[in-house]
N, C-alpha and C positions, 0 to 999 in steps of 0.2 A: 945675324940677325938683321933679319930685312925688317924695314922699316915699315910701316904704310901697310902691313900682312895685318887683316883681319881674322882671327880664327871663331869659326862660325860654329866650330864640332862644341861650344860648350856651351850647354843651356842651364837653366833653372832648376831648383829640387821641384820635383817632380814630370819633369822633364827628361826625355833622355834623346840623345842626336842620332838621324834616320839615315843613315847613309843613299837610299834609294830615291826618298824625294828630298835630302839635302835642308830636309827641317828637324825640327825640334818637335818629338811625339812625346803626346802624353802616357803617362805611366797606369795602368790597370794593378793597383796598389790590392783589389779585391783577391786577385789571381795569384800577386808574386808576394803578398805578405800573407804567411801562414796565419790562420785566425784573425781575422785582421779585426773582428770587431769578435767581442765576448756576449757569455751571456745568450740571451735572448733576441739581441739583436742580430740588423740584418747588412751585412757591408754593399754599398750602390758605389761606383766608381764616378770620379768627379775632376775636373780640369785641375791637375797641377797638386791632387791629392783626392780624399775619399770622405765618404760620409758616412757613418754609422745610425743605422735610422731599426723603427721597431718591425716588426716583420707583417705586420698587417699594412705598412707602408707602401706606396705603388711612386715610382717615378717616373716622371714625364722625359726621356733624353733629350736634352738642346740638339741642336744641328753642330756640325764641325766648326771648327773655326777658321777666317779666311786658310787657306791653305797657302796662299803666296806674299806675305807680308811686302816684300820684296814691292810687287808690284804696287800696293796700295802707296808704298812710300812716293814712288816714280809720280802715279796720278794725284797724289798729294802735291808732291813739288810742283806737275803745273797748273795745278790751281791759282786761280790770280788772289792777290793778295787779298782779305776781309779785314776791316778794320772795326766790326762789330766783335761783341763779346761770343765762347764759343757759343754755339745754341743759334746765334739770331744772325743777321744779313739786313747789308745795307737796302735800303729803299727810298732813293731819294735823298734825304739828309738825314734820315733817322736810319735808326735798328729796328728789325721786324723780325717777331719770333719764328723761325723755323719749326714748319711742323712735320718729324720727323715720322709719323705713325702714317702722315697721308702718302710722301715719299719713298718710305719705304725703307727710310734709316736710319733702321733699329734692329738690333738685335734679339728681339724675343722670340721665344720659342712658340712651332706652332699653335699649341694649344692655349699661346698663354694669348691675352687682347692689351695692345698697346695705347696707354695715352698719356698724349701732349702734354708735357706741361712746360710753362715759362722757362725757354734754355736748354730743354732736356724733355724726358721722357719717362713713361714707367711699366715695368709691364706685370700685368695683372693675371693671376693665377684665377683659373676658373673656378666656382665656388663646390664648395667642399673640401678644399686645397689651398693650404697655405706655403707661400714662399720661405724655401732654405736655402740660401746663396740664389745662384740662379734657378735652382730645381723648383718642382712644386709637387707638395708631397700631401697624399692623403691623410685626412683628417678621419681621425676614431671618433666617429662623433658617439658611439657605444659607450668611450668611456664618460663622456660625460650625460650619463644618465637621461636619456631622452627620454626614453621607451618605458610605457608602466610594467611592462612583465618582459619580455623578448625582444633585443635588438640584433639587427643582423647588418656588418656595418660592408659598405661596397666601397670601390673605387669611385671617391668623388660625390659619395653619398650614402645612406644608409635607408634602414625598411626595422619599422616596428613590428612583432610578431603577439600573438596572444596565447595562454594557456588554454585548454581544450574546454570549452561552457564558457567562454567570453568571445567576445567580436569586438572588431577595432571599429573604436569610435572614431567621429569625424574629422577631430583636428588629427588624426593617424598614429598618435600615440596614445591615448588611454586606450582601456579593454571595459567593454563594459559585459554585465550579465545576457548570456544568450536565455531567452524563455524556450526553453525545451518542449514546456508542453501544449505551446503554438507551433511546433515547428514537427510534430509529428513522433514525440516520444513515444517507445513502445509500449507505453502502460496499457496494460488490458480492462482496466475501468476507471481509477482516478489515477489523475497526476499532477503531483504539488513541486512546482517549482522554487529551487532554492539558488542557493549564491555558487555559480560553478557549476550546481548539479542540476539535478530533481531526483524527486521519489516517487515511487509507484505506490496506491496504496488499496483496499478493495473495499467493497460494500459489507455491509452487515451481512453474515453469514457465508462469507468467503475469507480464503485468509491467502497471503502472499506464496506462491511456490519458490523454489529453491534458486530459480534466476532471477528475481526480483521485479517482474513484469507483471506474470501471469497468476491469474486468481482461481484458485482451487476449491472446491464446495467443500464445505466443512459439514461433517454427517454429524447432526448432534444428536443420532439419536442411538449411537455408539457411545456416545459420552455419561449416560446414565439411563437410568430402567425407572428414572421418576419422573420424568419430563408428562409423560401420559398414562395415563389411569387403566387405559388398556393397549394400544400399538400404537408406537411411533412411526411415523413414514417420511422419511428424508426425502426433501425436495430441493432444486438448482436454488443457494443463497436460503435454506428456512425449511422448517420441515413444520406437520401436521398431525392431528392426533384423530385418530379412528375409533368407535366405535363398535360392537358387535351388533346382530344385527337383534332388532327387539329396542335398543339402546339412542337414544343422541347424545351430540353431543352440549355441556352445560355448559357454559366459557370456553376453553380453550382446550382443557384437557381432563374435564371430570366429563364421564360418562351418566345419565339420568335416561330409567326406563321411561318408553313408550307406555302409555294408558290408552291400549287398541280401545277399550272400550270406551272412552273417551274421544278417541278421534274416529270411530267406525268402521276402523281394519280389523273386524272381527268378523267370524262367519255364523253367528250365532241365529238359529230360526227362532219365531215365535214362544214356543216352548219352553225356551232354555233363557236365561241369565246369563251374562258376559262375566267372567270376573277376571281383574286385572292380577297381573302375575309377574314378576321379574322376568320380563326379556322377551315375554308373552301374553297370550290370554289363556282363559279357559272357559267352555260354554258347557252351564250343569242346566239339569233340569231343574223348572221352578216349581216342580211338587217331584220331591224326591222323598216324601213319606211311603215307606214299605208295610204293607200288613204286617199286625194286626194296627199300628197307628194309621190317622186319617188327616187331615190336611185340615189346620182352622183356620190357618192367616201366611201371608208370602212367608216362608222357611222355617214355620212352627207345625209339629206333630203332635197330636194327642193321640193317646191309648186311653178309649173308655175302659173306666172302673166294671162296666157291665160285659165286658170282656172278658173271659175265664184267662183267656191268654197272656191276658196285661196284666195279673197277678202280681209277676217279680220283675217287671217292665220300668224301667222310667215313665213317669205319668206323663210326659212333657218331651220335647224333643225339637232343639231350636238351632237352624244351619248357620253356620260361621263360615268366613273363610278368609284368609292371611295369604302373603308373603314377605318370608325372612330371605336374607341375603347368606349368600356360604361363606362358610369361614367364621362366622362372627367367635370373638371372645366369649368364654365359657365362667363360671354361669352367667347365663343374660335372662332376664323376665321379656318374657314375648307376649302375653294377653292375660288380662285382669279379668277374673270370673265375677258378676257382682249379681244377688241374687236381684228377683225382681219383685216377688210377693214373701214376705215375711210373715210369718204366723205368730198371734203372743205367746211367749212360753217356750217355744220351739227352738231345739239347738240341731246349728246345720254344719254336717261336717262334707268335706270336699275329696275327692277322689279321681283317680285315671283310672274308668272304668275298662276305657278296652282302648287296642292302635299304639300302644307302646311297650312293639315287643322288645325292641333289644336296650328298651332303658335311659333311651333319651331323654328323657322329661321328666322333670317332677312337682309336685305341686307343694307352694307353700300358701298355708292357710293365713290369711292378716286377723282377721275379725270373724263374726260371728256369722254372716252376708255377703264374704265375698276370702279373694284367694286369687295367688299370681300362679300362672302356668311359667317354670323357669326350662331353660333349655340346659340340660346340665353336661352334653357332650358338642363338640363342635362335630358340623356336621358338614358335606359336603353335595352339592346340589350337581344338577336337577335330580328331585325325588319329593315323594308325596305322602307327609302323613294324614289319617284321616282319625282323629284322638276323640271319644267318647268322654268330657268331663261330665262327673256325676256329681250333684249336691243332693245328702241325703239330710233329712228334716225331722226330728225325733221329737214328740210331745210327753212327755213321760206323765204326764195327768192324765193325759186324753189316751196315755196306749197306743198311742197313733204315729205313723211311717207312711213317709212318703218322699219319693224321688224325682228328681230333673234332669233331664240330660244337656249340654252343650255337645252338637258334633260340628268338631273344627277339622276345617281339613286345612293343613299347614302347607304350602307349597315352597321349598328352595330351591332358589333361583340357584344358576351354571355360574356365576359371579360372584366378586367381593361386595359390588357393589350393586 
């Protein structure tokens, strides 16, 4: 055994002897120890040991320690005696603090900031990192719920992101609703902003398409046949009603006959009278008396008893005109006959003398001086009837019989209105 021999090949735990450099070298336990860190933890090698940290952590490595401690020992031995405490140096008769940061006599890592303290110094990590031993470990700010919606952690910092339909507020943490309607939302007609999204709506007369943006015209005419009395016309966003020629719109859906005789839209001459009918007008001769009748006043013809041909004919004929609509419900009272002159003791009877070839009408007597013409069957226009309605007066006391007729021209319009 040799006295005074120093065996330098023995190293402390966590280090091993390196024969090439003749120094103790740190063991990388992350490579030598199988599954050094369990679960979701990540292994980081450290001087004389190792760290198990979250996978999101990032480590700023420290520079290698001085390689020749012997040299430092020699230089330390040559330094003059310092009567002051560690971290201080004599200045005159007193001891003053040594600023290790200014003299670069510190072991802070390049990423760390050296801060001088009385008799010593500290190494401060950058913002967003925390110190574990001599290492700076990234702080996972997302664990602390700094962000309202989504948080993305990056080394030394973090950023907040918002869900679709929101944008980051001025504090870079909160999320505020985006008004898509003010930012060109693809609504064709109306846009309504809602929390986080928007809705498209359409004007009246349109319906929203399957894409949720386009507005398609509604064909109101296809929904119901009762919207218009005659014809429905679809238009963009609405509909309108039309009437046939000779009629005008009453309100928005009904059709009303135009009285061409009042509006002057007829072609009647001076010797003719204009008669308004449904959908049109008729021009009739003012004097329609046929021989042996003679005209005695407007629309009234008389057959003089002095003429032999008048013996079997009504004494007088009065002309009247009327118009009815098609498809009237039956039976329907359409014209009342009223005697204008009544002889005392006379009995009056009423009948249809001519013109009702198909039995579409009949007479219902009301009393001795009046009767009602009744439409017995539904008729469809346009067509025209000329009925001679006769009133026969019988006076049994005087053995006297006479008759008068009303020649009624009935025009059936082409429509049920």
